[in-house]
C-alpha atoms as a printed R data frame, in Angstrom:
    type eleno elety resid chain resno       x       y       z
1   ATOM     1    CA   UNK     A     1  81.094 114.817 142.008
2   ATOM     2    CA   UNK     A     2  81.386 111.888 139.629
3   ATOM     3    CA   UNK     A     3  82.957 108.546 140.467
4   ATOM     4    CA   UNK     A     4  84.131 105.631 138.359
5   ATOM     5    CA   UNK     A     5  85.076 102.154 139.554
6   ATOM     6    CA   UNK     A     6  87.622 100.699 137.165
7   ATOM     7    CA   UNK     A     7  89.137  97.217 137.039
8   ATOM     8    CA   UNK     A     8  92.759  97.747 136.001
9   ATOM     9    CA   UNK     A     9  95.256  95.402 134.328
10  ATOM    10    CA   UNK     A    10  92.476  93.321 132.811
11  ATOM    11    CA   UNK     A    11  90.218  93.411 129.754
12  ATOM    12    CA   UNK     A    12  87.075  92.305 131.615
13  ATOM    13    CA   UNK     A    13  85.166  93.214 134.744
14  ATOM    14    CA   UNK     A    14  85.458  91.180 137.952
15  ATOM    15    CA   UNK     A    15  89.166  90.638 137.309
16  ATOM    16    CA   UNK     A    16  92.271  92.762 137.737
17  ATOM    17    CA   UNK     A    17  92.498  95.331 140.513
18  ATOM    18    CA   UNK     A    18  89.529  97.625 141.238
19  ATOM    19    CA   UNK     A    19  90.125 101.306 141.890
20  ATOM    20    CA   UNK     A    20  87.790 104.238 142.346
21  ATOM    21    CA   UNK     A    21  88.530 107.390 140.335
22  ATOM    22    CA   UNK     A    22  87.116 110.672 141.656
23  ATOM    23    CA   UNK     A    23  87.829 113.836 139.608
24  ATOM    24    CA   UNK     A    24  87.592 117.047 141.661
25  ATOM    25    CA   UNK     A    25  87.576 120.728 140.746
26  ATOM    26    CA   UNK     A    26  89.772 121.501 143.763
27  ATOM    27    CA   UNK     A    27  91.136 119.599 146.720
28  ATOM    28    CA   UNK     A    28  88.829 118.689 149.579
29  ATOM    29    CA   UNK     A    29  90.166 118.387 153.139
30  ATOM    30    CA   UNK     A    30  92.208 115.255 153.809
31  ATOM    31    CA   UNK     A    31  89.638 113.998 156.311
32  ATOM    32    CA   UNK     A    32  86.946 114.040 153.596
33  ATOM    33    CA   UNK     A    33  89.197 112.289 151.067
34  ATOM    34    CA   UNK     A    34  90.020 109.582 153.576
35  ATOM    35    CA   UNK     A    35  86.357 109.143 154.530
36  ATOM    36    CA   UNK     A    36  85.373 108.648 150.871
37  ATOM    37    CA   UNK     A    37  88.143 106.072 150.381
38  ATOM    38    CA   UNK     A    38  87.162 104.264 153.572
39  ATOM    39    CA   UNK     A    39  83.530 104.144 152.458
40  ATOM    40    CA   UNK     A    40  84.525 102.795 149.008
41  ATOM    41    CA   UNK     A    41  86.289  99.814 150.632
42  ATOM    42    CA   UNK     A    42  88.548  99.358 147.584
43  ATOM    43    CA   UNK     A    43  92.290  98.871 147.692
44  ATOM    44    CA   UNK     A    44  92.732 102.389 146.268
45  ATOM    45    CA   UNK     A    45  90.728 105.509 145.545
46  ATOM    46    CA   UNK     A    46  92.424 107.982 143.195
47  ATOM    47    CA   UNK     A    47  91.567 111.693 143.427
48  ATOM    48    CA   UNK     A    48  92.575 113.967 140.540
49  ATOM    49    CA   UNK     A    49  92.515 117.771 140.297
50  ATOM    50    CA   UNK     A    50  93.394 119.763 137.127
51  ATOM    51    CA   UNK     A    51  96.442 122.008 137.329
52  ATOM    52    CA   UNK     A    52  95.298 124.390 134.592
53  ATOM    53    CA   UNK     A    53  97.569 122.912 131.907
54  ATOM    54    CA   UNK     A    54  95.860 120.681 129.362
55  ATOM    55    CA   UNK     A    55  96.449 117.017 130.157
56  ATOM    56    CA   UNK     A    56  98.142 117.782 133.479
57  ATOM    57    CA   UNK     A    57  96.582 116.793 136.815
58  ATOM    58    CA   UNK     A    58  97.503 116.413 140.443
59  ATOM    59    CA   UNK     A    59  96.915 112.893 141.758
60  ATOM    60    CA   UNK     A    60  96.676 111.374 145.251
61  ATOM    61    CA   UNK     A    61  95.863 107.816 146.350
62  ATOM    62    CA   UNK     A    62  94.049 106.628 149.477
63  ATOM    63    CA   UNK     A    63  93.485 103.093 150.749
64  ATOM    64    CA   UNK     A    64  90.617 102.470 153.201
65  ATOM    65    CA   UNK     A    65  93.144 103.123 155.982
66  ATOM    66    CA   UNK     A    66  95.672 105.729 154.828
67  ATOM    67    CA   UNK     A    67  97.171 107.805 152.012
68  ATOM    68    CA   UNK     A    68  99.983 106.026 150.125
69  ATOM    69    CA   UNK     A    69 102.970 107.539 148.275
70  ATOM    70    CA   UNK     A    70 102.447 105.596 145.014
71  ATOM    71    CA   UNK     A    71  99.937 103.254 143.370
72  ATOM    72    CA   UNK     A    72 100.239 101.857 139.870
73  ATOM    73    CA   UNK     A    73  96.828 100.372 139.085
74  ATOM    74    CA   UNK     A    74  94.882 103.416 140.352
75  ATOM    75    CA   UNK     A    75  97.133 105.689 138.250
76  ATOM    76    CA   UNK     A    76  96.427 103.566 135.158
77  ATOM    77    CA   UNK     A    77  92.697 103.684 135.965
78  ATOM    78    CA   UNK     A    78  92.712 107.460 136.464
79  ATOM    79    CA   UNK     A    79  94.593 108.048 133.219
80  ATOM    80    CA   UNK     A    80  92.256 105.762 131.277
81  ATOM    81    CA   UNK     A    81  89.143 107.569 132.558
82  ATOM    82    CA   UNK     A    82  90.578 111.020 131.766
83  ATOM    83    CA   UNK     A    83  91.546 109.950 128.240
84  ATOM    84    CA   UNK     A    84  88.520 107.831 127.350
85  ATOM    85    CA   UNK     A    85  85.622 109.566 129.113
86  ATOM    86    CA   UNK     A    86  86.456 113.005 130.527
87  ATOM    87    CA   UNK     A    87  88.557 114.494 127.705
88  ATOM    88    CA   UNK     A    88  88.699 112.218 124.616
89  ATOM    89    CA   UNK     A    89  91.000 114.714 122.863
90  ATOM    90    CA   UNK     A    90  93.831 113.631 125.172
91  ATOM    91    CA   UNK     A    91  96.326 110.944 124.230
92  ATOM    92    CA   UNK     A    92  98.750 111.540 127.094
93  ATOM    93    CA   UNK     A    93  98.091 112.469 130.732
94  ATOM    94    CA   UNK     A    94 100.805 113.696 133.091
95  ATOM    95    CA   UNK     A    95 100.167 113.339 136.818
96  ATOM    96    CA   UNK     A    96 101.955 115.404 139.451
97  ATOM    97    CA   UNK     A    97 102.256 113.118 142.488
98  ATOM    98    CA   UNK     A    98 104.266 112.576 145.673
99  ATOM    99    CA   UNK     A    99 106.281 110.036 143.623
100 ATOM   100    CA   UNK     A   100 107.092 112.566 140.889
101 ATOM   101    CA   UNK     A   101 105.630 112.902 137.393
102 ATOM   102    CA   UNK     A   102 103.739 109.791 136.206
103 ATOM   103    CA   UNK     A   103 102.670 109.482 132.560
104 ATOM   104    CA   UNK     A   104  99.760 107.481 131.119
105 ATOM   105    CA   UNK     A   105  99.478 107.060 127.328
106 ATOM   106    CA   UNK     A   106  96.786 105.616 125.092
107 ATOM   107    CA   UNK     A   107  98.142 103.058 122.610
108 ATOM   108    CA   UNK     A   108  96.523 100.553 120.217
109 ATOM   109    CA   UNK     A   109  97.415  97.720 122.630
110 ATOM   110    CA   UNK     A   110  96.128  99.428 125.770
111 ATOM   111    CA   UNK     A   111  97.329 102.024 128.231
112 ATOM   112    CA   UNK     A   112 100.949 102.447 129.237
113 ATOM   113    CA   UNK     A   113 102.101 103.721 132.607
114 ATOM   114    CA   UNK     A   114 105.627 104.886 133.375
115 ATOM   115    CA   UNK     A   115 106.648 104.296 136.998
116 ATOM   116    CA   UNK     A   116 109.969 105.220 138.648
117 ATOM   117    CA   UNK     A   117 112.596 102.508 138.556
118 ATOM   118    CA   UNK     A   118 114.039 102.048 142.033
119 ATOM   119    CA   UNK     A   119 117.570 100.786 142.546
120 ATOM   120    CA   UNK     A   120 117.687  97.217 143.847
121 ATOM   121    CA   UNK     A   121 119.509  96.727 147.129
122 ATOM   122    CA   UNK     A   122 120.453  93.190 148.256
123 ATOM   123    CA   UNK     A   123 118.625  92.043 151.370
124 ATOM   124    CA   UNK     A   124 119.128  89.159 153.767
125 ATOM   125    CA   UNK     A   125 115.756  88.584 155.457
126 ATOM   126    CA   UNK     A   126 115.416  87.036 158.895
127 ATOM   127    CA   UNK     A   127 114.105  83.499 159.278
128 ATOM   128    CA   UNK     A   128 110.879  85.092 160.543
129 ATOM   129    CA   UNK     A   129 110.090  86.252 156.992
130 ATOM   130    CA   UNK     A   130 110.295  82.691 155.619
131 ATOM   131    CA   UNK     A   131 108.225  81.445 158.539
132 ATOM   132    CA   UNK     A   132 105.547  84.073 157.840
133 ATOM   133    CA   UNK     A   133 105.255  82.697 154.289
134 ATOM   134    CA   UNK     A   134 104.858  79.093 155.423
135 ATOM   135    CA   UNK     A   135 108.513  78.067 155.698
136 ATOM   136    CA   UNK     A   136 109.386  78.074 151.980
137 ATOM   137    CA   UNK     A   137 113.047  78.582 151.097
138 ATOM   138    CA   UNK     A   138 113.829  82.083 149.869
139 ATOM   139    CA   UNK     A   139 116.016  81.870 146.751
140 ATOM   140    CA   UNK     A   140 116.753  85.590 146.575
141 ATOM   141    CA   UNK     A   141 115.733  88.840 148.259
142 ATOM   142    CA   UNK     A   142 116.130  92.530 147.540
143 ATOM   143    CA   UNK     A   143 114.659  95.924 148.393
144 ATOM   144    CA   UNK     A   144 113.241  98.396 145.874
145 ATOM   145    CA   UNK     A   145 110.013 100.288 146.388
146 ATOM   146    CA   UNK     A   146 109.077  97.344 148.648
147 ATOM   147    CA   UNK     A   147 110.772  94.426 150.327
148 ATOM   148    CA   UNK     A   148 110.967  91.557 147.786
149 ATOM   149    CA   UNK     A   149 111.605  87.825 148.173
150 ATOM   150    CA   UNK     A   150 111.896  85.184 145.445
151 ATOM   151    CA   UNK     A   151 110.688  81.575 145.620
152 ATOM   152    CA   UNK     A   152 111.856  78.615 143.531
153 ATOM   153    CA   UNK     A   153 108.696  77.848 141.569
154 ATOM   154    CA   UNK     A   154 105.196  78.902 140.602
155 ATOM   155    CA   UNK     A   155 103.823  75.888 142.510
156 ATOM   156    CA   UNK     A   156 105.353  77.126 145.761
157 ATOM   157    CA   UNK     A   157 103.947  80.605 145.251
158 ATOM   158    CA   UNK     A   158 100.453  79.186 144.653
159 ATOM   159    CA   UNK     A   159 100.669  76.873 147.675
160 ATOM   160    CA   UNK     A   160 101.848  79.620 150.007
161 ATOM   161    CA   UNK     A   161  99.472  80.439 152.874
162 ATOM   162    CA   UNK     A   162 101.047  83.467 154.532
163 ATOM   163    CA   UNK     A   163 100.505  84.698 158.065
164 ATOM   164    CA   UNK     A   164  99.301  88.230 157.341
165 ATOM   165    CA   UNK     A   165  99.698  89.445 160.924
166 ATOM   166    CA   UNK     A   166 103.264  88.134 160.989
167 ATOM   167    CA   UNK     A   167 104.104  89.907 157.710
168 ATOM   168    CA   UNK     A   168 102.877  93.146 159.209
169 ATOM   169    CA   UNK     A   169 105.301  92.624 162.098
170 ATOM   170    CA   UNK     A   170 108.462  91.182 160.504
171 ATOM   171    CA   UNK     A   171 108.606  93.332 157.338
172 ATOM   172    CA   UNK     A   172 109.900  96.655 158.632
173 ATOM   173    CA   UNK     A   173 111.015  98.510 155.540
174 ATOM   174    CA   UNK     A   174 111.162 100.368 153.343
175 ATOM   175    CA   UNK     A   175 107.370 100.171 153.633
176 ATOM   176    CA   UNK     A   176 106.210  98.643 156.914
177 ATOM   177    CA   UNK     A   177 104.136  95.505 156.400
178 ATOM   178    CA   UNK     A   178 104.459  95.411 152.570
179 ATOM   179    CA   UNK     A   179 106.047  92.394 150.870
180 ATOM   180    CA   UNK     A   180 106.323  91.256 147.217
181 ATOM   181    CA   UNK     A   181 106.798  87.523 146.587
182 ATOM   182    CA   UNK     A   182 107.687  86.404 143.039
183 ATOM   183    CA   UNK     A   183 108.828  83.224 141.277
184 ATOM   184    CA   UNK     A   184 109.589  81.994 137.726
185 ATOM   185    CA   UNK     A   185 106.604  80.776 135.719
186 ATOM   186    CA   UNK     A   186 106.226  77.146 134.763
187 ATOM   187    CA   UNK     A   187 107.408  76.086 131.311
188 ATOM   188    CA   UNK     A   188 104.920  76.709 128.537
189 ATOM   189    CA   UNK     A   189 102.963  79.444 130.326
190 ATOM   190    CA   UNK     A   190 102.125  82.663 128.404
191 ATOM   191    CA   UNK     A   191 103.862  84.740 131.086
192 ATOM   192    CA   UNK     A   192 107.446  84.823 132.360
193 ATOM   193    CA   UNK     A   193 107.024  85.166 136.116
194 ATOM   194    CA   UNK     A   194 104.362  85.192 138.808
195 ATOM   195    CA   UNK     A   195 103.976  87.286 141.927
196 ATOM   196    CA   UNK     A   196 101.795  88.032 144.942
197 ATOM   197    CA   UNK     A   197 101.723  91.197 147.015
198 ATOM   198    CA   UNK     A   198 100.827  91.498 150.692
199 ATOM   199    CA   UNK     A   199 100.307  94.935 152.247
200 ATOM   200    CA   UNK     A   200  98.711  94.716 155.701
201 ATOM   201    CA   UNK     A   201 100.758  97.776 156.654
202 ATOM   202    CA   UNK     A   202  98.628  99.780 154.192
203 ATOM   203    CA   UNK     A   203  95.367  98.136 155.209
204 ATOM   204    CA   UNK     A   204  95.293  95.589 152.334
205 ATOM   205    CA   UNK     A   205  95.992  91.958 153.240
206 ATOM   206    CA   UNK     A   206  96.606  90.816 149.640
207 ATOM   207    CA   UNK     A   207  96.345  93.123 146.648
208 ATOM   208    CA   UNK     A   208  94.794  91.752 143.424
209 ATOM   209    CA   UNK     A   209  97.226  93.320 140.892
210 ATOM   210    CA   UNK     A   210  99.908  95.827 141.884
211 ATOM   211    CA   UNK     A   211 101.552  98.082 139.318
212 ATOM   212    CA   UNK     A   212 104.086  99.537 141.755
213 ATOM   213    CA   UNK     A   213 105.135  95.991 142.732
214 ATOM   214    CA   UNK     A   214 105.636  95.087 139.060
215 ATOM   215    CA   UNK     A   215 107.947  98.120 138.863
216 ATOM   216    CA   UNK     A   216 110.137  96.230 141.369
217 ATOM   217    CA   UNK     A   217 109.866  92.713 139.960
218 ATOM   218    CA   UNK     A   218 109.879  93.322 136.186
219 ATOM   219    CA   UNK     A   219 113.462  94.709 136.011
220 ATOM   220    CA   UNK     A   220 114.647  91.838 138.230
221 ATOM   221    CA   UNK     A   221 113.181  89.195 135.895
222 ATOM   222    CA   UNK     A   222 114.342  91.081 132.786
223 ATOM   223    CA   UNK     A   223 117.891  90.886 134.122
224 ATOM   224    CA   UNK     A   224 117.552  87.270 135.258
225 ATOM   225    CA   UNK     A   225 116.124  86.070 131.915
226 ATOM   226    CA   UNK     A   226 118.189  88.529 129.830
227 ATOM   227    CA   UNK     A   227 115.053  89.961 128.204
228 ATOM   228    CA   UNK     A   228 114.093  93.510 127.234
229 ATOM   229    CA   UNK     A   229 110.499  92.993 128.322
230 ATOM   230    CA   UNK     A   230 108.615  90.455 130.415
231 ATOM   231    CA   UNK     A   231 105.024  89.483 131.113
232 ATOM   232    CA   UNK     A   232 104.044  88.990 134.725
233 ATOM   233    CA   UNK     A   233 100.959  87.403 136.225
234 ATOM   234    CA   UNK     A   234  99.749  88.298 139.710
235 ATOM   235    CA   UNK     A   235  98.318  85.143 141.256
236 ATOM   236    CA   UNK     A   236  95.601  86.664 143.407
237 ATOM   237    CA   UNK     A   237  91.995  85.467 143.508
238 ATOM   238    CA   UNK     A   238  91.053  88.025 140.810
239 ATOM   239    CA   UNK     A   239  94.324  87.844 138.874
240 ATOM   240    CA   UNK     A   240  95.774  90.089 136.196
241 ATOM   241    CA   UNK     A   241  98.586  90.419 133.649
242 ATOM   242    CA   UNK     A   242 101.148  93.145 132.994
243 ATOM   243    CA   UNK     A   243 103.708  93.516 130.221
244 ATOM   244    CA   UNK     A   244 106.692  95.548 131.383
245 ATOM   245    CA   UNK     A   245 109.641  97.164 129.619
246 ATOM   246    CA   UNK     A   246 112.516  98.607 131.643
247 ATOM   247    CA   UNK     A   247 114.226 101.820 130.605
248 ATOM   248    CA   UNK     A   248 117.184 103.591 132.183
249 ATOM   249    CA   UNK     A   249 115.016 105.576 134.609
250 ATOM   250    CA   UNK     A   250 111.563 103.999 134.544
251 ATOM   251    CA   UNK     A   251 109.504 100.869 134.131
252 ATOM   252    CA   UNK     A   252 106.815 101.068 131.444
253 ATOM   253    CA   UNK     A   253 103.783  98.917 132.193
254 ATOM   254    CA   UNK     A   254 101.230  98.004 129.531
255 ATOM   255    CA   UNK     A   255  97.734  97.049 130.639
256 ATOM   256    CA   UNK     A   256  94.065  97.351 129.874
257 ATOM   257    CA   UNK     A   257  91.105  98.484 131.955
258 ATOM   258    CA   UNK     A   258  87.397  97.651 132.233
259 ATOM   259    CA   UNK     A   259  84.875 100.129 133.654
260 ATOM   260    CA   UNK     A   260  82.577  98.507 136.202
261 ATOM   261    CA   UNK     A   261  80.579 101.503 137.472
262 ATOM   262    CA   UNK     A   262  79.825 105.101 136.546
263 ATOM   263    CA   UNK     A   263  78.094 107.138 139.233
264 ATOM   264    CA   UNK     A   264  77.876 110.311 141.278
265 ATOM   265    CA   UNK     A   265  78.685 111.212 144.857
266 ATOM   266    CA   UNK     A   266  76.290 113.454 146.743
267 ATOM   267    CA   UNK     A   267  77.310 117.125 146.312
268 ATOM   268    CA   UNK     A   268  77.028 117.670 150.066
269 ATOM   269    CA   UNK     A   269  80.314 115.770 150.508
270 ATOM   270    CA   UNK     A   270  82.121 118.810 149.134
271 ATOM   271    CA   UNK     A   271  80.778 120.879 152.030
272 ATOM   272    CA   UNK     A   272  81.761 118.558 154.861
273 ATOM   273    CA   UNK     A   273  85.257 120.011 155.249
274 ATOM   274    CA   UNK     A   274  87.024 118.893 158.408
275 ATOM   275    CA   UNK     A   275  83.767 118.324 160.277
276 ATOM   276    CA   UNK     A   276  83.855 114.765 158.938
277 ATOM   277    CA   UNK     A   277  85.485 113.621 162.182
278 ATOM   278    CA   UNK     A   278  82.565 114.943 164.228
279 ATOM   279    CA   UNK     A   279  79.268 113.117 164.635
280 ATOM   280    CA   UNK     A   280  76.739 115.064 162.564
281 ATOM   281    CA   UNK     A   281  73.846 112.989 163.874
282 ATOM   282    CA   UNK     A   282  74.513 114.024 167.479
283 ATOM   283    CA   UNK     A   283  72.445 117.059 168.558
284 ATOM   284    CA   UNK     A   284  74.446 120.114 169.501
285 ATOM   285    CA   UNK     A   285  74.002 120.876 173.187
286 ATOM   286    CA   UNK     A   286  73.881 124.444 174.366
287 ATOM   287    CA   UNK     A   287  76.399 125.564 176.912
288 ATOM   288    CA   UNK     A   288  74.894 125.858 180.338
289 ATOM   289    CA   UNK     A   289  75.729 129.078 182.133
290 ATOM   290    CA   UNK     A   290  76.383 128.836 185.835
291 ATOM   291    CA   UNK     A   291  73.723 130.720 187.741
292 ATOM   292    CA   UNK     A   292  74.382 132.599 190.948
293 ATOM   293    CA   UNK     A   293  72.646 131.194 194.030
294 ATOM   294    CA   UNK     A   294  69.256 132.764 194.500
295 ATOM   295    CA   UNK     A   295  69.233 135.177 197.431
296 ATOM   296    CA   UNK     A   296  66.381 134.640 199.869
297 ATOM   297    CA   UNK     A   297  64.590 137.701 201.246
298 ATOM   298    CA   UNK     A   298  66.033 139.089 204.456
299 ATOM   299    CA   UNK     A   299  62.874 138.001 206.288
300 ATOM   300    CA   UNK     A   300  64.092 134.416 206.217
301 ATOM   301    CA   UNK     A   301  67.318 135.308 207.909
302 ATOM   302    CA   UNK     A   302  65.406 135.544 211.233
303 ATOM   303    CA   UNK     A   303  64.289 132.169 212.628
304 ATOM   304    CA   UNK     A   304  60.900 133.668 213.582
305 ATOM   305    CA   UNK     A   305  58.443 135.546 211.478
306 ATOM   306    CA   UNK     A   306  57.629 139.020 212.814
307 ATOM   307    CA   UNK     A   307  54.905 139.038 215.485
308 ATOM   308    CA   UNK     A   308  55.274 135.377 216.450
309 ATOM   309    CA   UNK     A   309  56.546 134.222 219.821
310 ATOM   310    CA   UNK     A   310  58.803 131.248 220.150
311 ATOM   311    CA   UNK     A   311  56.854 128.137 221.095
312 ATOM   312    CA   UNK     A   312  57.891 126.273 224.268
313 ATOM   313    CA   UNK     A   313  59.831 123.085 223.702
314 ATOM   314    CA   UNK     A   314  57.704 119.904 223.632
315 ATOM   315    CA   UNK     A   315  57.616 117.796 226.869
316 ATOM   316    CA   UNK     A   316  59.843 114.789 227.121
317 ATOM   317    CA   UNK     A   317  59.302 111.507 228.969
318 ATOM   318    CA   UNK     A   318  62.513 112.046 230.877
319 ATOM   319    CA   UNK     A   319  62.513 115.591 232.249
320 ATOM   320    CA   UNK     A   320  65.780 117.091 233.326
321 ATOM   321    CA   UNK     A   321  66.643 116.604 237.047
322 ATOM   322    CA   UNK     A   322  66.027 119.584 239.367
323 ATOM   323    CA   UNK     A   323  68.870 121.838 240.293
324 ATOM   324    CA   UNK     A   324  70.815 120.961 243.409
325 ATOM   325    CA   UNK     A   325  72.107 117.732 244.920
326 ATOM   326    CA   UNK     A   326  69.975 114.655 244.770
327 ATOM   327    CA   UNK     A   327  68.393 113.589 248.101
């Protein structure tokens, strides 16, 4: 089994969002998929399996803690690897996923990814949400794929020191413990808005660059700035940029990728099946069968061996008194 580690939404390694891409011939048990993702210790590991139609694959995403219903950067990474390294004759890849059909295309400017456009629902967050972000005033809030809040400025978003444990508690839906925070960019910057994404509910405290979060924020900032397309910057430690165009039913993200590692997983992983939850290093103990109590020969039932007389009792220092009344 081959594996790639790809840095998505960036044109250089050590930036953007890393994802592992693992092409499979057929699906392995869920326990094995989760164990591989946990061992990778990346925000996402994408597993792809061909459907039999050219350019069409099934796709699933796993964080180190759980399977997730959608992931943008790992989808972009998987599509880029299929197009550039596994089957260079492809220009378009269609993924069948839990989130529906996702399409990755190769273009002169990079790779495009179409993600579903979720309807925005107004949201009035509790004061606990503001407190979890350090007490900054929330200018706006809405719910799409994730819970979203908007701050007043890029400076506030950069200064924010969130309480991750509190976010995991106070953000209850639609995805428990997942929160997108965005703000307008400063004047003169080469991007239109900035964002950060916290997902302790999925086992990721702060994600480097999140395509599915841009699918929430890009339409919001397109509407707010009255633009057809916007450029967003995710202000994580690694950082990354995404250009987004909203359509009637989707959000088209444009980004680049950089391959960090090409390698192979040991073939024995394909044979683990659901035994992954056991402890293979522990020796298997044989079942002990209960044995019936050993029967002693009948000779031992008699207190004396044949031919032996009973010995008189040993003398005592206080012999029993004689029969009759004492004189």
